[in-house]
SEZAVO-332200 format. One record per residue (C-alpha): z, y, x; residue in three letters; residue number from 1. Coordinates in nm, 3 decimals, decimal comma. Example, Ala and Ser with C-alpha at 12.3 -4.5 7.8 and 13.67 -1.06 7.14 Angstrom:
2
      up   north    east residuo num
   0,780  -0,450   1,230     ALA   1
   0,714  -0,106   1,367     SER   2
This chain:
403
      up   north    east residuo num
  -0,002   0,002   0,005     MET   1
  -0,108   0,334   0,141     LYS   2
   0,160   0,607   0,119     LEU   3
   0,085   0,970   0,077     SER   4
   0,260   1,299   0,054     LYS   5
   0,431   1,363  -0,274     GLY   6
   0,478   0,997  -0,342     GLN   7
   0,828   0,893  -0,474     ILE   8
   0,986   0,570  -0,337     LEU   9
   1,299   0,365  -0,382     ASP  10
   1,454   0,332  -0,041     LEU  11
   1,749   0,162   0,134     ASP  12
   1,897   0,373   0,417     VAL  13
   2,013   0,149   0,701     THR  14
   2,127   0,394   0,964     SER  15
   2,120   0,753   1,098     LEU  16
   1,860   0,885   1,337     ALA  17
   1,955   1,132   1,615     TYR  18
   1,983   1,470   1,429     GLY  19
   2,129   1,324   1,109     GLY  20
   1,834   1,201   0,908     LEU  21
   1,871   0,865   0,729     GLY  22
   1,647   0,580   0,855     VAL  23
   1,474   0,352   0,609     SER  24
   1,173   0,122   0,611     HIS  25
   0,891   0,056   0,356     TYR  26
   0,646  -0,219   0,436     ASN  27
   0,724  -0,188   0,810     ASP  28
   0,680   0,189   0,797     ILE  29
   0,978   0,394   0,923     THR  30
   1,069   0,674   0,686     ILE  31
   1,331   0,934   0,780     PHE  32
   1,526   1,069   0,476     VAL  33
   1,693   1,407   0,453     LYS  34
   2,019   1,359   0,261     GLY  35
   2,037   0,981   0,317     GLY  36
   2,349   0,807   0,441     LEU  37
   2,370   0,457   0,579     PRO  38
   2,409   0,226   0,274     GLY  39
   2,246   0,461   0,029     ASP  40
   2,000   0,333  -0,221     LYS  41
   1,796   0,641  -0,336     LEU  42
   1,477   0,778  -0,473     LYS  43
   1,301   0,991  -0,214     ALA  44
   0,991   1,203  -0,206     LYS  45
   0,756   1,199   0,091     ILE  46
   0,688   1,549   0,226     TYR  47
   0,553   1,484   0,574     LYS  48
   0,319   1,225   0,730     LYS  49
   0,307   1,150   1,104     LYS  50
   0,110   0,898   1,296     LYS  51
   0,400   0,648   1,336     ASN  52
   0,644   0,750   1,059     TYR  53
   0,704   0,947   0,740     LEU  54
   0,964   1,201   0,633     GLU  55
   1,107   1,229   0,286     ALA  56
   1,393   1,398   0,106     TYR  57
   1,647   1,251  -0,130     SER  58
   1,587   1,319  -0,497     LEU  59
   1,841   1,091  -0,652     GLU  60
   2,119   0,855  -0,533     LYS  61
   2,071   0,522  -0,718     ILE  62
   2,369   0,376  -0,541     GLU  63
   2,593   0,574  -0,318     LYS  64
   2,692   0,443   0,026     SER  65
   3,024   0,270   0,072     GLU  66
   3,084   0,516   0,350     TYR  67
   3,049   0,824   0,129     TYR  68
   3,338   1,053   0,115     THR  69
   3,387   1,378  -0,070     ASN  70
   3,310   1,679   0,155     PRO  71
   3,592   1,930   0,185     GLN  72
   3,370   2,243   0,203     CYS  73
   3,239   2,392  -0,119     GLU  74
   2,932   2,509   0,060     HIS  75
   2,847   2,174   0,205     TYR  76
   2,473   2,084   0,173     GLY  77
   2,365   2,446   0,167     ILE  78
   2,550   2,594   0,473     CYS  79
   2,409   2,510   0,814     GLY  80
   2,744   2,535   0,984     GLY  81
   2,804   2,158   0,987     CYS  82
   2,664   1,824   0,872     SER  83
   2,785   1,479   0,763     LEU  84
   3,110   1,588   0,598     GLN  85
   3,017   1,337   0,326     ASP  86
   3,011   1,042   0,574     LEU  87
   3,329   0,860   0,654     ASN  88
   3,440   0,968   1,002     TYR  89
   3,468   0,619   1,149     ASN  90
   3,118   0,547   1,033     GLU  91
   2,998   0,868   1,197     GLN  92
   3,141   0,734   1,523     LEU  93
   2,969   0,402   1,464     ASN  94
   2,638   0,573   1,392     GLN  95
   2,670   0,774   1,718     LYS  96
   2,729   0,458   1,910     TYR  97
   2,416   0,303   1,755     VAL  98
   2,210   0,608   1,852     GLN  99
   2,326   0,603   2,211     VAL 100
   2,274   0,228   2,238     LYS 101
   1,918   0,279   2,093     ASP 102
   1,839   0,553   2,352     LEU 103
   1,936   0,337   2,647     PHE 104
   1,829  -0,006   2,532     HIS 105
   1,513   0,046   2,316     ARG 106
   1,377   0,377   2,431     ILE 107
   1,494   0,388   2,794     GLY 108
   1,456   0,009   2,848     LYS 109
   1,791  -0,004   3,023     PHE 110
   1,900  -0,315   2,837     SER 111
   2,163  -0,425   3,098     SER 112
   2,377  -0,103   3,060     ILE 113
   2,690  -0,166   2,851     PRO 114
   2,759   0,101   2,585     ILE 115
   3,113   0,196   2,525     ASN 116
   3,256   0,293   2,191     ASN 117
   3,258   0,655   2,089     ILE 118
   3,593   0,820   2,141     ILE 119
   3,687   1,003   1,815     GLY 120
   3,879   1,318   1,764     CYS 121
   4,229   1,299   1,598     GLU 122
   4,171   1,638   1,427     GLN 123
   3,858   1,633   1,213     HIS 124
   3,891   1,986   1,078     TYR 125
   4,019   2,322   1,208     GLY 126
   3,937   2,225   1,561     TYR 127
   3,686   2,473   1,675     ARG 128
   3,792   2,748   1,909     ASN 129
   3,476   2,963   1,867     LYS 130
   3,273   3,054   1,558     MET 131
   2,989   3,307   1,519     GLU 132
   2,950   3,448   1,176     PHE 133
   2,658   3,658   1,043     SER 134
   2,688   3,976   0,845     TYR 135
   2,379   4,023   0,645     SER 136
   2,218   4,203   0,349     SER 137
   2,033   3,883   0,266     ASN 138
   2,275   3,678   0,072     LYS 139
   2,179   3,334  -0,043     TRP 140
   2,215   3,361  -0,424     ILE 141
   2,365   3,048  -0,577     VAL 142
   2,430   3,182  -0,921     ASP 143
   2,125   3,376  -1,045     LEU 144
   2,348   3,538  -1,312     ASN 145
   2,564   3,717  -1,059     GLU 146
   2,606   4,090  -1,129     LYS 147
   2,648   4,404  -0,920     ASN 148
   2,361   4,347  -0,678     GLU 149
   2,453   4,627  -0,443     GLU 150
   2,768   4,443  -0,344     ILE 151
   2,661   4,087  -0,394     ASP 152
   2,355   4,117  -0,172     SER 153
   2,595   4,135   0,129     THR 154
   2,704   3,813   0,283     ALA 155
   2,950   3,728   0,561     PHE 156
   2,916   3,368   0,668     GLY 157
   2,663   3,121   0,815     LEU 158
   2,291   3,053   0,786     HIS 159
   2,150   2,842   0,510     VAL 160
   2,020   2,518   0,651     LYS 161
   1,672   2,560   0,801     SER 162
   1,668   2,939   0,705     ARG 163
   1,683   3,216   0,964     PHE 164
   1,683   3,490   0,700     ASP 165
   1,947   3,381   0,447     LYS 166
   2,322   3,372   0,476     ILE 167
   2,573   3,168   0,283     VAL 168
   2,865   3,394   0,178     ASP 169
   3,131   3,154   0,309     VAL 170
   3,479   3,168   0,149     ASN 171
   3,653   2,920   0,388     ASP 172
   3,523   2,746   0,702     CYS 173
   3,698   2,415   0,740     HIS 174
   3,592   2,356   1,101     ILE 175
   3,717   2,691   1,215     ASN 176
   4,069   2,718   1,355     GLY 177
   4,333   2,806   1,095     LYS 178
   4,426   3,141   1,261     LEU 179
   4,060   3,226   1,311     SER 180
   3,996   3,149   0,945     ASN 181
   4,261   3,395   0,832     LYS 182
   4,097   3,660   1,045     ILE 183
   3,761   3,572   0,909     PHE 184
   3,891   3,617   0,554     GLN 185
   4,048   3,948   0,638     PHE 186
   3,721   4,076   0,788     LEU 187
   3,530   3,947   0,479     LYS 188
   3,757   4,167   0,259     LYS 189
   3,745   4,477   0,485     ASN 190
   3,386   4,494   0,623     LEU 191
   3,260   4,644   0,306     TYR 192
   3,569   4,852   0,258     LYS 193
   3,520   5,025   0,591     TYR 194
   3,150   5,089   0,506     ASN 195
   3,016   4,867   0,795     ILE 196
   2,635   4,835   0,738     ILE 197
   2,513   4,475   0,745     PRO 198
   2,207   4,373   0,944     PHE 199
   1,878   4,287   0,770     ASP 200
   1,708   4,022   0,989     ILE 201
   1,374   4,059   0,808     LYS 202
   1,355   4,438   0,830     LYS 203
   1,541   4,447   1,160     ARG 204
   1,761   4,723   1,025     THR 205
   2,135   4,772   0,995     GLY 206
   2,441   4,794   1,226     PHE 207
   2,656   4,483   1,236     LEU 208
   2,472   4,152   1,306     ARG 209
   2,740   3,903   1,387     ASN 210
   3,109   3,865   1,452     VAL 211
   3,226   3,606   1,711     ILE 212
   3,589   3,490   1,686     ILE 213
   3,731   3,290   1,977     ARG 214
   4,082   3,134   1,958     GLN 215
   4,302   2,974   2,226     GLY 216
   4,457   2,691   2,042     HIS 217
   4,728   2,632   2,295     ALA 218
   4,794   2,998   2,378     THR 219
   4,736   3,127   2,015     ASN 220
   4,532   3,418   2,141     GLN 221
   4,241   3,566   1,961     ILE 222
   3,929   3,750   2,079     LEU 223
   3,690   3,925   1,835     ILE 224
   3,350   4,054   1,940     ASN 225
   3,130   4,263   1,702     PHE 226
   2,760   4,217   1,779     ILE 227
   2,602   4,554   1,688     ILE 228
   2,253   4,713   1,725     THR 229
   2,361   5,064   1,829     GLU 230
   2,559   5,189   2,127     SER 231
   2,787   5,413   1,927     ASN 232
   3,071   5,182   1,801     ASN 233
   3,299   5,453   1,664     SER 234
   3,275   5,319   1,308     CYS 235
   3,440   4,993   1,421     LEU 236
   3,753   5,159   1,543     ILE 237
   3,931   5,182   1,201     PRO 238
   3,867   4,809   1,127     ILE 239
   3,976   4,724   1,482     ALA 240
   4,301   4,900   1,431     LYS 241
   4,360   4,722   1,096     SER 242
   4,298   4,386   1,262     LEU 243
   4,550   4,437   1,545     VAL 244
   4,801   4,579   1,306     SER 245
   4,761   4,271   1,076     GLU 246
   4,750   4,001   1,344     PHE 247
   4,973   4,009   1,651     ASP 248
   4,777   3,722   1,801     GLU 249
   4,476   3,938   1,864     ILE 250
   4,444   4,023   2,248     LYS 251
   4,090   4,144   2,261     SER 252
   3,853   4,336   2,030     VAL 253
   3,509   4,408   2,172     LEU 254
   3,164   4,521   2,069     SER 255
   2,839   4,408   2,227     SER 256
   2,516   4,602   2,172     THR 257
   2,194   4,391   2,141     VAL 258
   1,838   4,488   2,056     LYS 259
   1,733   4,473   1,697     ARG 260
   1,468   4,205   1,773     ASN 261
   1,695   3,995   1,994     SER 262
   1,771   3,638   1,887     GLY 263
   2,080   3,617   2,110     SER 264
   2,436   3,763   2,092     SER 265
   2,449   3,796   2,477     PHE 266
   2,462   4,155   2,589     SER 267
   2,510   4,356   2,909     ASP 268
   2,651   4,637   2,708     GLU 269
   3,003   4,530   2,613     GLU 270
   3,271   4,776   2,528     LYS 271
   3,642   4,716   2,467     ILE 272
   3,773   4,849   2,129     LEU 273
   4,124   4,723   2,183     TRP 274
   4,320   4,519   2,448     GLY 275
   4,156   4,309   2,721     GLU 276
   3,801   4,171   2,756     ASP 277
   3,918   3,806   2,749     TYR 278
   4,176   3,555   2,618     ILE 279
   4,320   3,243   2,780     THR 280
   4,332   2,883   2,684     GLU 281
   4,541   2,596   2,831     LYS 282
   4,417   2,248   2,885     ILE 283
   4,662   2,009   3,054     ASP 284
   4,830   2,224   3,322     GLN 285
   4,553   2,475   3,378     ASN 286
   4,517   2,806   3,208     ILE 287
   4,162   2,932   3,172     TYR 288
   4,033   3,284   3,124     LYS 289
   3,762   3,302   2,856     ILE 290
   3,542   3,612   2,813     SER 291
   3,324   3,660   2,498     SER 292
   3,003   3,533   2,660     ASN 293
   3,155   3,250   2,870     SER 294
   3,081   2,889   2,784     PHE 295
   3,391   2,686   2,701     PHE 296
   3,433   2,353   2,520     GLN 297
   3,453   2,436   2,148     THR 298
   3,716   2,167   2,093     ASN 299
   4,005   2,238   2,327     SER 300
   4,209   1,922   2,241     LYS 301
   3,912   1,693   2,274     GLN 302
   3,814   1,862   2,603     ALA 303
   4,118   1,713   2,774     LYS 304
   4,025   1,372   2,644     VAL 305
   3,678   1,421   2,792     LEU 306
   3,804   1,553   3,128     TYR 307
   4,049   1,261   3,169     ASP 308
   3,767   1,023   3,090     LEU 309
   3,550   1,175   3,359     ILE 310
   3,831   1,110   3,615     SER 311
   3,878   0,753   3,485     GLN 312
   3,504   0,672   3,508     ILE 313
   3,456   0,836   3,843     ALA 314
   3,755   0,655   3,995     ASN 315
   3,811   0,925   4,259     PHE 316
   3,947   0,816   4,592     LYS 317
   4,022   1,165   4,721     GLY 318
   3,739   1,214   4,969     ASN 319
   3,454   1,297   4,720     GLU 320
   3,223   1,592   4,719     ILE 321
   3,156   1,679   4,358     VAL 322
   2,885   1,908   4,206     TYR 323
   2,979   2,042   3,863     ASP 324
   2,647   2,170   3,723     LEU 325
   2,631   2,416   3,427     TYR 326
   3,004   2,456   3,492     CYS 327
   3,085   2,745   3,255     GLY 328
   3,425   2,880   3,327     THR 329
   3,497   2,589   3,563     GLY 330
   3,721   2,386   3,331     SER 331
   3,595   2,042   3,438     ILE 332
   3,592   2,117   3,809     GLY 333
   3,937   2,265   3,801     LEU 334
   4,069   1,968   3,610     HIS 335
   3,936   1,712   3,856     ILE 336
   3,987   1,915   4,180     ALA 337
   4,325   1,757   4,247     LYS 338
   4,159   1,414   4,267     TYR 339
   3,876   1,501   4,508     VAL 340
   3,797   1,667   4,850     LYS 341
   3,577   1,956   4,720     MET 342
   3,413   2,072   4,399     VAL 343
   3,107   2,300   4,386     TYR 344
   3,026   2,458   4,048     GLY 345
   2,700   2,624   3,954     ILE 346
   2,645   2,838   3,646     GLU 347
   2,373   3,077   3,530     ILE 348
   2,594   3,319   3,321     VAL 349
   2,752   3,561   3,565     MET 350
   3,054   3,642   3,340     SER 351
   3,135   3,279   3,325     ALA 352
   3,115   3,250   3,716     VAL 353
   3,352   3,548   3,752     ILE 354
   3,593   3,378   3,501     ASP 355
   3,568   3,051   3,692     ALA 356
   3,652   3,219   4,023     ILE 357
   3,951   3,391   3,863     GLU 358
   4,063   3,065   3,690     ASN 359
   4,066   2,887   4,028     ALA 360
   4,271   3,168   4,180     LYS 361
   4,521   3,190   3,892     ASN 362
   4,568   2,812   3,891     ASN 363
   4,604   2,801   4,273     LYS 364
   4,314   2,560   4,320     VAL 365
   4,161   2,618   4,661     ASP 366
   3,920   2,321   4,697     ASN 367
   3,656   2,462   4,453     ILE 368
   3,371   2,709   4,500     HIS 369
   3,157   2,859   4,229     PHE 370
   2,795   2,983   4,265     PHE 371
   2,578   3,196   4,029     HIS 372
   2,220   3,075   3,979     GLY 373
   1,956   2,897   3,774     ASP 374
   1,940   2,525   3,850     LEU 375
   1,563   2,537   3,821     ILE 376
   1,548   2,689   4,170     ASN 377
   1,894   2,782   4,294     VAL 378
   1,911   2,499   4,556     PHE 379
   1,588   2,624   4,712     ASN 380
   1,657   2,997   4,686     SER 381
   2,025   3,019   4,779     SER 382
   2,096   3,009   5,149     GLU 383
   2,468   2,950   5,068     GLU 384
   2,391   2,625   4,872     LEU 385
   2,170   2,492   5,148     LYS 386
   2,479   2,482   5,368     LEU 387
   2,713   2,283   5,130     ILE 388
   2,743   1,906   5,180     PRO 389
   2,551   1,660   4,971     LYS 390
   2,743   1,534   4,659     PRO 391
   2,893   1,200   4,610     ASP 392
   2,923   1,259   4,229     ILE 393
   2,732   1,496   4,006     ILE 394
   2,884   1,602   3,671     ILE 395
   2,654   1,725   3,395     LEU 396
   2,804   1,843   3,068     ASP 397
   2,598   1,828   2,862     PRO 398
   2,323   1,615   3,027     PRO 399
   1,996   1,821   3,062     ARG 400
   1,645   1,714   3,014     ALA 401
   1,438   1,694   3,343     GLY 402
   1,739   1,661   3,571     MET 403
């Protein structure tokens, strides 16, 4: 039977593909299904044909998966902030295991490599230490009968799935840290009150584009960065004062100016509205300085689990030379430094390198050095790096294509 776009099929979803699409088969043809969970029996409509597979989306669940669980978030399914809230967490871990095994054994042809179980996180919600919310005049309208268009067109939240131009007006973000969530809700109530003009991504007009909230879960410190499109940030001063008056935990309030056509929140024009330009986070015995643009693991508690696992797998003897590539603020290198001879960290973001150097100094770790550069060419272009010894172990987190 020849399948075509628009055709509706009854499908059994057997697993998840990398990226979260359900995997099903029809007459030996692989079909990836949006909204399909392992164990689902559903009706799906084909919307894309490729040479070796088809793509479809779920129309109706004939029989729900035994692994289905009620998502906590009222916006789940529309909001692009997270996925798979409706899949039992243990089954999520199992599906990740299957995906990794498939990558090594079937795709990579490394059939002799054993695949370990995925190590889960004890805290499934409220774990993130960084969130970036959009402030937009392009609200995703759920109820077409909503009134007062002038107010209701403004949204503070996250992008609709697969839409760059529409924002879900989020009421409560469950993956956000609890303290950060309270600050988010305070901002949601007060941005309009203080007449802060939202950004229109289609017209490239408006003032406030994003708000980044970073939280040190162990230190209980908060950094807030307003991503704006003009250098003059004076209109943010009243709301900054309100924030620090309401929340003692806030240690830093910043503004970063970006170009209106920029797709990034990184900026060279950063100004302090209140406090310092960083917060700190503690993992194990080390305290890390984190600036607004610095990369840091978004799950602080699970980061320690990861770092301890690196030490366990590497089985350091004490005489190793270690390269920590894409090292960010140096948290992995600093964590393992006590077990090795020397660590060399390399990072492309200068603010992260500066934080890493200061973190080493503050934690009294002297067998680690950090370098600024792009790994595409830094080993050929840097005279300093040409002089360092060859590595015994290289750490990549995350692994990068082409390395």
